[in-house]
C-alpha positions as CSV (number, residue, x, y, z in Angstrom):
1,X,-0.1,0.0,-0.1
2,X,2.7,2.2,1.0
3,X,4.3,1.5,-2.4
4,X,1.1,2.4,-4.1
5,X,0.9,5.7,-2.3
6,X,4.2,6.7,-3.5
7,X,4.2,5.9,-7.0
8,X,0.8,8.4,-6.9
9,X,3.0,10.9,-5.1
10,X,5.6,10.5,-7.8
11,X,3.9,10.8,-11.2
12,X,7.1,11.0,-13.3
13,X,8.0,7.4,-11.9
14,X,4.6,5.8,-13.3
15,X,5.1,3.5,-16.1
16,X,2.3,5.5,-18.2
17,X,3.9,8.8,-18.0
18,X,7.5,7.6,-18.6
19,X,6.4,6.0,-21.9
20,X,4.2,8.6,-22.7
21,X,6.3,11.8,-23.1
22,X,9.1,10.6,-25.1
23,X,7.0,9.0,-27.0
24,X,6.6,11.1,-28.3
25,X,5.3,10.5,-28.8
26,X,5.7,8.5,-29.5
27,X,5.4,7.0,-28.9
28,X,6.9,8.6,-27.8
29,X,8.9,9.8,-26.2
30,X,8.4,7.2,-23.8
31,X,8.9,9.1,-20.7
32,X,7.2,12.6,-19.8
33,X,3.7,12.6,-20.7
34,X,1.6,10.8,-22.3
35,X,0.9,7.1,-22.8
36,X,1.3,5.9,-26.2
37,X,3.5,3.2,-26.5
38,X,3.3,0.9,-23.4
39,X,6.9,-0.1,-24.0
40,X,8.8,-1.8,-20.7
41,X,11.3,0.6,-19.8
42,X,12.0,-1.2,-16.2
43,X,14.1,-4.1,-18.3
44,X,14.8,-1.9,-21.6
45,X,13.7,-4.8,-23.3
46,X,13.5,-3.9,-27.2
47,X,10.5,-4.9,-29.4
48,X,10.4,-8.8,-30.2
49,X,12.5,-9.7,-33.5
50,X,10.2,-9.8,-36.5
51,X,9.1,-13.0,-37.7
52,X,11.8,-14.5,-40.2
53,X,9.1,-15.3,-42.6
54,X,7.9,-11.9,-42.6
55,X,11.0,-9.7,-42.3
56,X,12.1,-9.7,-46.0
57,X,9.1,-8.0,-47.2
58,X,9.6,-5.5,-44.0
59,X,13.2,-4.9,-44.7
60,X,13.3,-4.9,-48.2
61,X,14.5,-1.6,-49.8
62,X,12.0,0.8,-51.0
63,X,11.2,0.9,-55.0
64,X,13.4,3.3,-56.7
65,X,10.2,4.7,-58.4
66,X,7.5,4.6,-55.8
67,X,5.6,7.6,-56.9
68,X,8.2,9.9,-58.5
69,X,9.2,11.4,-55.2
70,X,11.9,8.8,-54.0
71,X,14.8,10.7,-52.7
72,X,13.1,13.8,-53.6
73,X,10.7,16.7,-52.2
74,X,8.0,16.0,-49.7
75,X,4.9,14.5,-50.7
76,X,2.6,17.7,-50.5
77,X,5.1,19.7,-52.5
78,X,7.5,21.5,-50.3
79,X,10.4,22.9,-52.3
80,X,14.0,22.4,-51.3
81,X,16.1,19.2,-51.1
82,X,19.1,19.1,-48.7
83,X,20.8,15.8,-48.6
84,X,23.4,16.9,-46.1
85,X,23.7,19.5,-43.6
86,X,22.8,20.2,-40.1
87,X,20.9,23.0,-37.8
88,X,23.0,25.3,-35.8
89,X,20.5,28.0,-35.0
90,X,17.1,28.2,-33.9
91,X,14.7,28.2,-37.0
92,X,11.7,30.8,-37.1
93,X,8.4,29.3,-36.5
94,X,5.0,30.2,-35.7
95,X,3.9,27.8,-32.7
96,X,0.7,25.7,-32.9
97,X,-0.8,23.6,-30.2
98,X,-2.1,20.1,-29.8
99,X,-4.0,20.4,-26.3
100,X,-1.3,22.0,-24.2
101,X,1.8,20.9,-25.9
102,X,3.2,23.3,-28.6
103,X,4.7,22.2,-31.8
104,X,6.4,24.5,-34.4
105,X,4.9,25.4,-37.8
106,X,6.8,26.9,-41.3
107,X,5.6,27.5,-44.8
108,X,9.1,26.6,-46.0
109,X,10.0,23.6,-43.5
110,X,6.1,22.1,-42.7
111,X,4.0,20.7,-41.4
112,X,2.4,21.5,-44.8
113,X,-0.6,19.0,-44.9
114,X,-3.0,17.4,-42.4
115,X,-3.8,13.5,-42.4
116,X,-7.7,12.9,-43.0
117,X,-7.9,12.5,-38.9
118,X,-6.5,15.8,-38.4
119,X,-3.0,15.2,-37.4
120,X,-0.2,17.5,-39.1
121,X,2.3,15.9,-41.6
122,X,4.5,16.8,-44.5
123,X,7.8,18.1,-44.0
124,X,10.7,19.6,-46.2
125,X,13.3,17.0,-47.1
126,X,16.2,18.8,-45.2
127,X,17.8,18.8,-41.6
128,X,15.3,21.7,-40.6
129,X,12.3,19.4,-41.9
130,X,13.7,16.7,-40.1
131,X,13.7,18.8,-37.1
132,X,10.4,20.1,-37.5
133,X,9.1,16.5,-37.7
134,X,10.5,15.5,-34.5
135,X,9.4,18.6,-32.8
136,X,5.7,17.7,-34.0
137,X,5.9,13.9,-33.2
138,X,6.6,15.1,-29.8
139,X,3.2,17.2,-29.5
140,X,0.7,14.8,-31.5
141,X,0.3,12.2,-28.7
142,X,-1.2,14.8,-26.7
143,X,-4.4,13.9,-28.2
144,X,-5.3,10.4,-27.6
145,X,-7.9,10.6,-30.8
146,X,-5.1,11.4,-33.2
147,X,-2.4,8.6,-31.8
148,X,-3.4,5.5,-33.8
149,X,-3.9,7.1,-37.1
150,X,-1.1,9.3,-36.5
151,X,1.6,6.6,-35.5
152,X,0.1,4.5,-38.3
153,X,1.2,7.1,-40.7
154,X,4.5,8.1,-39.1
155,X,6.0,4.9,-38.4
156,X,8.1,3.8,-41.6
157,X,8.0,0.4,-43.1
158,X,10.7,-1.7,-41.4
159,X,11.8,-4.8,-39.6
160,X,10.1,-3.3,-36.0
161,X,7.1,-1.8,-37.5
162,X,4.6,-4.4,-36.5
163,X,6.2,-5.0,-33.0
164,X,6.0,-1.1,-32.5
165,X,2.7,-0.7,-33.5
166,X,1.7,-3.9,-31.2
167,X,2.9,-1.6,-28.4
168,X,0.6,1.3,-29.0
169,X,-2.4,1.5,-26.6
170,X,-3.5,2.4,-23.3
171,X,-4.8,5.5,-21.9
172,X,-3.4,8.9,-22.6
173,X,-4.8,10.8,-19.7
174,X,-2.5,14.1,-19.9
175,X,-4.4,16.2,-17.7
176,X,-2.3,17.8,-15.1
177,X,0.7,17.3,-17.0
178,X,2.6,19.8,-19.0
179,X,5.3,19.3,-21.6
180,X,7.3,22.2,-23.2
181,X,10.2,21.6,-25.8
182,X,13.2,23.9,-24.8
183,X,16.0,23.1,-27.1
184,X,17.6,20.8,-29.9
185,X,20.6,19.0,-31.1
186,X,20.9,17.8,-34.6
187,X,23.0,14.6,-34.0
188,X,23.5,13.5,-37.7
189,X,21.7,14.1,-41.0
190,X,22.6,12.5,-44.5
191,X,19.3,13.0,-46.4
192,X,18.3,9.4,-45.9
193,X,18.0,9.4,-41.8
194,X,18.3,11.9,-39.2
195,X,19.0,11.9,-35.6
196,X,17.2,14.6,-33.6
197,X,17.7,15.4,-30.0
198,X,14.9,17.5,-28.3
199,X,15.4,19.0,-24.6
200,X,11.9,19.0,-23.0
201,X,10.7,20.1,-19.9
202,X,7.8,18.4,-18.4
203,X,5.8,19.1,-15.0
204,X,3.1,17.5,-13.3
205,X,1.9,18.1,-9.5
206,X,4.5,20.5,-8.6
207,X,7.4,18.2,-9.9
208,X,9.6,19.0,-12.9
209,X,11.9,17.2,-14.7
210,X,14.3,18.2,-17.8
211,X,14.8,15.3,-20.4
212,X,16.5,14.5,-23.7
213,X,14.6,12.5,-26.3
214,X,16.4,11.4,-29.3
215,X,14.3,10.5,-32.6
216,X,15.7,8.1,-35.2
217,X,14.0,9.5,-38.6
218,X,13.9,8.4,-41.9
219,X,12.8,9.8,-45.3
220,X,10.0,7.6,-46.8
221,X,7.5,7.9,-49.5
222,X,8.2,11.9,-49.4
223,X,7.9,12.6,-45.6
224,X,10.1,12.2,-42.6
225,X,8.9,9.1,-40.9
226,X,9.9,7.6,-37.4
227,X,12.6,4.9,-38.2
228,X,10.9,1.2,-37.6
229,X,14.3,-0.3,-38.8
230,X,15.5,0.5,-35.3
231,X,14.2,-1.6,-32.4
232,X,14.2,1.6,-30.2
233,X,13.7,4.8,-32.1
234,X,13.0,7.0,-29.2
235,X,15.8,7.2,-26.5
236,X,14.8,9.1,-23.3
237,X,17.1,10.3,-20.4
238,X,16.7,12.8,-17.9
239,X,19.3,15.5,-17.9
240,X,20.5,18.3,-15.3
241,X,20.1,21.1,-17.6
242,X,20.1,22.1,-21.6
243,X,23.8,22.7,-21.8
244,X,24.9,21.9,-24.8
245,X,21.2,22.3,-26.6
246,X,20.1,25.4,-28.9
247,X,17.3,27.2,-27.2
248,X,14.2,26.7,-28.9
249,X,10.4,26.7,-28.1
250,X,7.3,28.4,-27.9
């Protein structure tokens, strides 16, 4: 009983809380706010390995000509393609919200489209586009109605797609929780993949933590997707401060 009371008093230690925020979303972020993926963070278990009988389909290289946009611009026509580079200053952005979580928007970098269920999508094929995609992924899970359709779109093809999709579920009650993007680092970018580290601050019931959430992204079908070729496409860890991050947020 004492253990239950202690868990209630320390919301950041609850499995649902830990899984939700990082997930960012997804999934997401697995840690601060919402429960999107019920991943077991206690033992750091990776999703089960794919069935060998089906992995060939999931891991096959994409067709070189899926729809005229392979390796090119965004699916909704955003101009600009950069196959190398990084982001060293905070991009100009207007800030929109999913519930209480802000995400950046830009006519140049995206999101430039909306899924049929209302989630933001479609980003420029550039380091900035990858950054905006990751920051948007942090916010979308704040609305439980968007989680399932969004993750079905936002998760790439890959060896771990089905295993990751099977983890989606649970309640996403974010009442009393606040999540805020406060900075970023572009860890790597080669035009095909990107690793984006977001510094986020989460608070609930008088407790505040600062955390790093690293998103593994891949360019697929004209948009940035969460990379399902990676067993753990969201890496979450608390950090003492935001030293080394470029300040950015609403």
